C-alpha positions as CSV (number, residue, x, y, z in Angstrom):
1,M,23.5,-126.3,-40.3
2,R,23.6,-129.8,-41.7
3,S,20.6,-132.0,-41.5
4,E,20.5,-135.6,-42.2
5,E,17.0,-137.8,-42.0
6,I,18.2,-141.0,-39.9
7,G,15.0,-142.8,-40.1
8,T,10.4,-142.6,-39.4
9,Y,9.1,-144.9,-36.6
10,E,5.5,-145.8,-35.2
11,M,4.4,-143.5,-32.5
12,L,3.4,-145.8,-29.7
13,W,-0.3,-145.6,-27.3
14,D,-1.6,-147.3,-24.2
15,C,-4.3,-148.8,-24.9
16,P,-6.4,-147.0,-21.4
17,H,-9.1,-150.3,-21.6
18,C,-7.5,-152.7,-21.1
19,N,-4.0,-151.6,-20.3
20,T,-2.2,-153.3,-23.2
21,P,1.2,-151.7,-23.5
22,K,3.2,-150.0,-26.7
23,L,0.9,-150.5,-29.5
24,L,1.9,-149.2,-32.9
25,G,1.0,-145.7,-34.1
26,I,0.3,-147.3,-37.9
27,Q,-0.4,-151.1,-37.6
28,H,-2.4,-149.8,-34.7
29,R,-5.4,-148.4,-35.0
30,H,-7.1,-150.1,-33.1
31,C,-5.9,-152.1,-29.8
32,P,-5.5,-156.0,-30.8
33,A,-6.2,-156.9,-27.5
34,C,-10.0,-155.9,-27.1
35,G,-10.7,-153.1,-30.0
36,A,-10.5,-150.2,-28.2
37,P,-10.2,-147.3,-31.3
38,Q,-6.2,-145.4,-31.0
39,D,-6.5,-142.1,-29.4
40,P,-4.7,-140.1,-30.9
41,S,-3.3,-137.9,-28.3
42,A,-2.0,-140.8,-26.1
43,R,0.5,-141.4,-28.5
44,Y,4.3,-140.9,-27.5
45,Y,7.4,-141.5,-28.6
46,P,9.3,-144.6,-28.2
47,S,12.8,-145.1,-26.3
48,D,15.8,-145.5,-28.6
49,E,15.0,-149.6,-27.7
50,D,11.8,-149.8,-28.3
51,K,11.9,-147.9,-31.4
52,V,10.2,-149.6,-34.7
53,A,10.5,-148.5,-38.1
54,V,8.8,-148.2,-40.6
55,E,9.6,-149.1,-44.4
56,D,8.6,-147.2,-47.6
57,H,5.9,-144.8,-45.0
58,V,3.7,-142.6,-48.0
59,Y,2.8,-139.1,-45.6
60,H,-0.3,-138.2,-46.6
61,G,-0.5,-135.6,-43.7
62,A,-1.8,-135.7,-40.3
63,D,-5.1,-138.1,-39.1
64,L,-8.4,-136.1,-39.4
65,I,-9.8,-137.2,-36.1
66,C,-13.7,-138.3,-36.4
67,P,-16.5,-136.0,-36.4
68,A,-18.7,-138.7,-34.6
69,C,-16.3,-141.5,-32.9
70,T,-12.7,-139.3,-32.4
71,T,-11.3,-142.4,-34.5
72,A,-8.3,-141.3,-35.7
73,N,-8.1,-141.2,-39.1
74,A,-5.4,-141.4,-42.5
75,A,-4.8,-138.3,-44.5
76,I,-7.2,-139.4,-47.4
77,A,-10.1,-141.4,-45.7
78,R,-13.3,-140.5,-47.2
79,F,-14.7,-142.7,-44.3
80,C,-14.7,-143.3,-40.7
81,V,-12.6,-146.9,-40.2
82,G,-14.3,-147.2,-37.1
83,C,-18.0,-146.1,-36.9
84,G,-18.2,-145.6,-41.5
85,S,-19.2,-141.9,-40.9
86,P,-17.3,-139.3,-44.2
87,I,-14.8,-137.3,-43.2
88,G,-15.7,-133.5,-44.5
89,G,-13.4,-130.8,-44.6
90,D,-14.7,-129.7,-40.6
91,A,-12.6,-132.9,-39.2
92,E,-10.1,-131.7,-36.7
93,A,-6.3,-132.7,-37.7
94,A,-4.8,-134.4,-34.8
95,A,-2.9,-132.9,-32.8
96,A,1.4,-132.8,-32.8
97,R,3.6,-133.7,-29.9
98,S,6.5,-131.7,-29.0
99,E,9.8,-132.0,-30.4
100,Q,12.5,-134.0,-28.5
101,Q,16.0,-133.4,-28.8
102,V,19.3,-135.0,-27.1
103,G,22.4,-134.0,-27.8
104,Q,25.6,-135.8,-29.4
105,G,25.6,-139.3,-27.9
106,E,23.1,-139.0,-25.7
107,A,19.6,-141.4,-26.2
108,F,15.6,-140.9,-26.1
109,G,14.2,-142.0,-22.7
110,G,11.1,-143.6,-23.4
111,E,6.7,-142.0,-22.4
112,T,4.3,-143.4,-21.5
113,S,0.2,-142.2,-22.3
114,K,0.1,-140.7,-19.8
115,D,3.0,-138.6,-20.5
116,A,1.5,-137.5,-23.9
117,L,-2.5,-136.9,-22.3
118,A,-0.9,-134.3,-19.7
119,E,0.9,-132.0,-22.0
120,A,-2.4,-132.3,-24.7
121,R,-4.3,-130.8,-21.6
122,A,-1.3,-129.0,-21.0
123,R,-2.0,-127.1,-23.9
124,R,-6.5,-127.5,-24.1
125,D,-6.5,-125.6,-21.1
126,A,-3.6,-123.3,-22.4
127,Q,-6.2,-122.6,-26.0
128,R,-8.8,-121.9,-23.0
129,Q,-7.7,-119.5,-21.3
130,Q,-6.5,-117.6,-25.1
131,A,-9.7,-117.9,-25.7
132,Q,-11.8,-116.7,-22.5
133,Q,-9.0,-113.3,-22.5
134,A,-10.1,-113.0,-26.4
135,H,-13.9,-113.2,-25.7
136,A,-13.6,-111.5,-22.6
137,G,-12.0,-108.7,-24.0
138,P,-9.6,-106.3,-22.5
139,K,-10.0,-105.8,-18.3
140,P,-9.9,-102.1,-17.0
141,G,-6.9,-101.5,-15.5
142,M,-3.5,-101.4,-16.1
143,S,-1.8,-104.3,-17.7
144,R,0.4,-106.4,-16.6
145,G,2.6,-105.0,-19.4
146,L,2.2,-101.2,-18.4
147,K,3.0,-102.5,-15.2
148,I,6.6,-103.8,-16.3
149,G,7.0,-101.5,-18.1
150,L,6.2,-98.6,-16.4
151,V,8.5,-99.9,-13.5
152,V,11.2,-99.8,-15.8
153,G,10.7,-96.5,-16.9
154,G,10.9,-95.4,-13.5
155,V,13.9,-97.0,-12.5
156,V,15.8,-96.0,-15.5
157,L,14.5,-93.1,-14.5
158,V,15.7,-92.5,-10.8
159,V,19.1,-94.0,-12.6
160,A,19.6,-91.2,-14.4
161,V,18.2,-88.5,-12.1
162,L,21.5,-90.3,-10.1
163,V,23.7,-90.1,-13.0
164,F,23.0,-86.2,-13.7
165,V,22.9,-85.3,-9.6
166,L,26.8,-87.1,-9.5
167,F,27.7,-85.9,-12.4
168,F,26.2,-82.8,-13.3
169,W,24.6,-80.8,-10.5
170,K,27.6,-77.8,-9.8
171,R,27.1,-74.7,-8.1
172,E,29.5,-71.7,-8.2
173,T,32.1,-71.0,-5.7
174,T,34.3,-68.3,-5.1
175,V,38.3,-69.9,-5.3
176,E,41.7,-68.6,-4.1
177,V,44.3,-68.2,-6.6
178,K,47.4,-70.1,-4.3
179,A,50.1,-70.4,-7.0
180,V,51.0,-70.6,-10.2
181,A,53.4,-73.4,-12.4
182,W,54.5,-73.3,-15.5
183,E,57.1,-76.0,-17.7
184,R,57.9,-76.5,-20.5
185,T,60.1,-79.4,-22.8
186,I,62.2,-79.3,-25.9
187,E,63.3,-83.2,-27.2
188,V,66.5,-83.2,-28.3
189,Q,67.3,-86.0,-31.4
190,E,70.1,-87.9,-33.2
191,F,70.3,-89.0,-36.7
192,K,71.5,-92.6,-35.3
193,E,71.0,-96.0,-35.8
194,V,68.8,-98.4,-33.8
195,R,67.9,-102.3,-34.0
196,D,63.6,-102.2,-34.8
197,S,61.5,-104.7,-36.1
198,A,58.6,-105.1,-37.8
199,W,56.4,-107.0,-40.1
200,C,58.5,-108.5,-43.4
201,D,55.9,-106.9,-45.8
202,E,56.3,-103.3,-44.1
203,V,60.3,-102.9,-43.4
204,P,60.6,-99.6,-44.4
205,S,63.3,-98.8,-46.4
206,G,66.9,-98.1,-45.7
207,A,67.2,-101.6,-43.3
208,R,69.9,-103.1,-43.5
209,K,71.6,-106.0,-41.7
210,V,68.2,-107.9,-42.0
211,S,67.3,-111.2,-39.5
212,R,63.8,-113.1,-39.7
213,K,62.5,-115.0,-37.4
214,Q,58.8,-117.0,-37.4
215,E,56.4,-115.6,-34.9
216,K,52.6,-115.5,-34.5
217,R,51.4,-112.5,-36.1
218,S,47.5,-113.0,-35.7
219,T,44.9,-115.3,-35.3
220,K,41.5,-117.5,-37.1
221,K,38.7,-119.8,-36.8
222,V,39.4,-123.4,-38.3
223,Q,37.0,-125.3,-38.5
224,D,37.0,-128.1,-35.8
225,G,34.2,-130.8,-36.0
226,E,30.5,-130.7,-35.4
227,E,28.0,-130.3,-32.4
228,C,25.6,-132.4,-33.9
229,V,21.8,-133.4,-31.9
230,K,19.2,-135.3,-32.7
231,K,15.1,-134.0,-32.5
232,R,12.4,-136.0,-33.0
233,K,9.6,-134.8,-34.9
234,D,5.9,-135.9,-34.4
235,N,4.0,-136.1,-38.1
236,R,0.5,-136.1,-36.4
237,D,-0.8,-139.6,-38.4
238,G,0.7,-142.6,-35.6
239,T,4.3,-142.1,-36.9
240,F,7.4,-140.0,-36.3
241,K,10.6,-138.6,-37.8
242,E,14.4,-138.7,-36.2
243,I,16.2,-136.1,-37.5
244,K,20.7,-135.0,-37.2
245,E,20.8,-131.5,-37.0
246,C,25.0,-130.9,-37.3
247,K,26.7,-127.4,-37.2
248,P,29.8,-126.3,-37.4
249,K,32.2,-126.1,-34.4
250,F,35.6,-123.8,-34.4
251,R,38.8,-123.9,-32.6
252,E,41.3,-120.8,-32.3
253,E,44.5,-121.9,-33.9
254,P,47.8,-118.6,-34.5
255,V,48.6,-117.4,-37.6
256,Y,53.1,-117.1,-37.8
257,D,54.4,-115.0,-40.6
258,D,57.3,-113.8,-40.7
259,K,59.1,-110.9,-38.4
260,C,62.3,-109.1,-39.6
261,Y,65.1,-107.7,-37.5
262,F,67.2,-104.9,-38.7
263,E,69.2,-102.0,-38.2
264,I,68.4,-98.2,-39.6
265,D,68.9,-94.6,-39.5
266,R,66.3,-92.4,-37.5
267,W,66.1,-89.3,-35.4
268,T,65.5,-90.9,-32.3
269,T,64.7,-88.5,-28.8
270,V,68.6,-88.8,-27.4
271,R,67.4,-85.9,-24.0
272,T,64.8,-84.0,-23.3
273,E,65.3,-80.2,-22.0
274,Q,63.5,-78.4,-19.5
275,A,62.3,-75.0,-18.1
276,R,59.9,-74.7,-15.2
277,G,58.5,-71.6,-13.2
278,S,56.3,-70.5,-10.6
279,S,55.6,-67.3,-11.3
280,N,54.1,-65.7,-14.3
281,D,56.4,-62.2,-14.5
282,P,59.2,-62.9,-15.6
283,A,56.4,-64.5,-18.3
284,P,57.8,-68.2,-18.9
285,S,60.8,-69.0,-21.7
286,W,61.6,-72.3,-23.8
287,P,65.0,-74.6,-21.9
288,A,68.2,-73.6,-24.0
289,V,69.5,-76.0,-26.3
290,E,72.6,-76.9,-27.8
291,L,73.1,-79.0,-30.7
292,R,76.4,-80.7,-30.1
293,E,76.3,-80.9,-34.4
294,P,73.1,-79.4,-36.0
295,G,72.5,-81.3,-39.4
296,T,71.3,-84.0,-41.6
297,C,74.2,-86.1,-41.2
298,K,74.6,-89.8,-39.3
299,G,75.7,-88.5,-35.2
300,C,74.0,-85.0,-36.0
301,D,71.2,-83.3,-33.4
302,R,68.3,-81.1,-34.0
303,E,65.5,-80.1,-31.8
304,G,62.5,-81.8,-32.0
305,E,58.9,-82.0,-30.4
306,R,57.8,-79.4,-27.9
307,A,55.7,-78.8,-25.4
308,E,54.3,-76.7,-22.7
309,T,51.6,-76.5,-19.5
310,Y,50.3,-74.1,-17.2
311,S,48.6,-75.0,-13.6
312,L,47.4,-73.6,-10.8
313,T,46.6,-74.4,-8.0
314,F,43.5,-72.6,-5.9
315,V,42.2,-73.1,-2.3
316,D,38.3,-73.6,-1.9
317,L,35.9,-71.2,0.9
318,D,35.9,-74.7,3.2
319,G,40.2,-74.8,2.7
320,E,40.5,-77.5,0.4
321,S,43.6,-77.3,-2.5
322,H,42.7,-77.8,-6.1
323,E,45.3,-78.0,-8.6
324,C,43.7,-77.7,-12.0
325,E,45.7,-77.5,-16.2
326,V,44.7,-74.9,-17.8
327,E,45.0,-72.8,-21.1
328,R,47.6,-70.5,-21.1
329,A,45.3,-67.5,-22.3
330,V,43.4,-68.5,-18.4
331,W,46.8,-68.8,-16.8
332,D,48.2,-65.4,-17.8
333,Q,44.8,-63.5,-16.4
334,A,45.6,-65.2,-13.2
335,E,47.9,-63.2,-9.8
336,V,48.5,-65.4,-7.1
337,G,45.9,-64.0,-4.0
338,A,43.2,-62.9,-6.7
339,K,39.3,-63.7,-6.1
340,W,37.8,-66.6,-8.6
341,K,35.0,-67.6,-9.7
342,A,34.8,-71.6,-10.4
343,E,31.5,-74.2,-10.5
344,V,32.7,-77.2,-8.2
345,G,30.3,-80.2,-8.0
346,V,27.3,-80.1,-5.4
347,V,27.8,-84.3,-4.3
348,T,31.8,-84.9,-6.0
349,T,32.4,-81.6,-4.5
350,S,35.0,-81.6,-7.9
351,L,36.4,-78.3,-9.0
352,D,35.5,-77.8,-12.8
353,C,38.8,-76.6,-14.1
354,G,37.2,-75.5,-17.2
355,S,34.6,-73.2,-15.3
356,F,37.1,-70.4,-13.6
357,T,36.7,-67.0,-14.4
358,P,38.4,-64.4,-12.7
359,A,35.5,-62.3,-10.1
360,R,34.3,-58.5,-10.4
């Protein structure tokens, strides 16, 4: 965040007695038309067109309000400029107007003393209400915060119960093994020349016929100017400070790098041999694999990864079918027509494929 002070300017006020408008907060401590004292709570921010700069302003602090006649006095005053009463340590400091802010390129609009007085009344009402609540102490009964907390807690509890019912509430049922099936596969790989690509700093050894091409590899954030706002802060002495605050804004920009395309000899899966069955007698077996030229030469082949799956089809008491993939140890116990115990979702009616046990 970058902060830049633009300048110091006079607040304005309107005389409530003779209606003289746009009097200056520093220069006009009294109305030049009727002599009425300035009310610090009626000071307001001017529009951009009406603002008056304060040259060589020395800030001593917030104005002090005379306890005797409510005239605003400079923070260094020892006696009131309105009635001459001494300004002691019990003098109240002038309240600050709320900050104002506009975006870049926008202008501040003007106010009147009515706006300032309305804000002051709202602030006093809020302070009075807080003081009354503090004096009265906590009221019997449930606080609003506690009520909100109980409502939120109730909603969370209901949602948790619903989630439990939908996903975890199960009952035991009896199912019949309707069918069994198995499948085993063996990949056959060949050591052959293939085309591949990689970022040039990650090219594997043994690559040949390498060509390069610039491609997008990632993105990065690049600063793209600033987002600025103008703020007005009440100094509480009849002036305000105007400040420009800016923070950087960024854009995503592509990052390019060299992508390499090359040839390389590599074990590559060229086919997959399969064996399937729908019975556990005879026992599952691996498919026969014929290798044309075993070895590690270019063009040679070998067996690669092996995989096996075992599945059971069940029918529940309602006649609905369920298919589950199970471990080999469970599958070996399965016999078509056998009764098994399993858990089923009370709401979802889905079968828990990890809960099967043969019925006793």
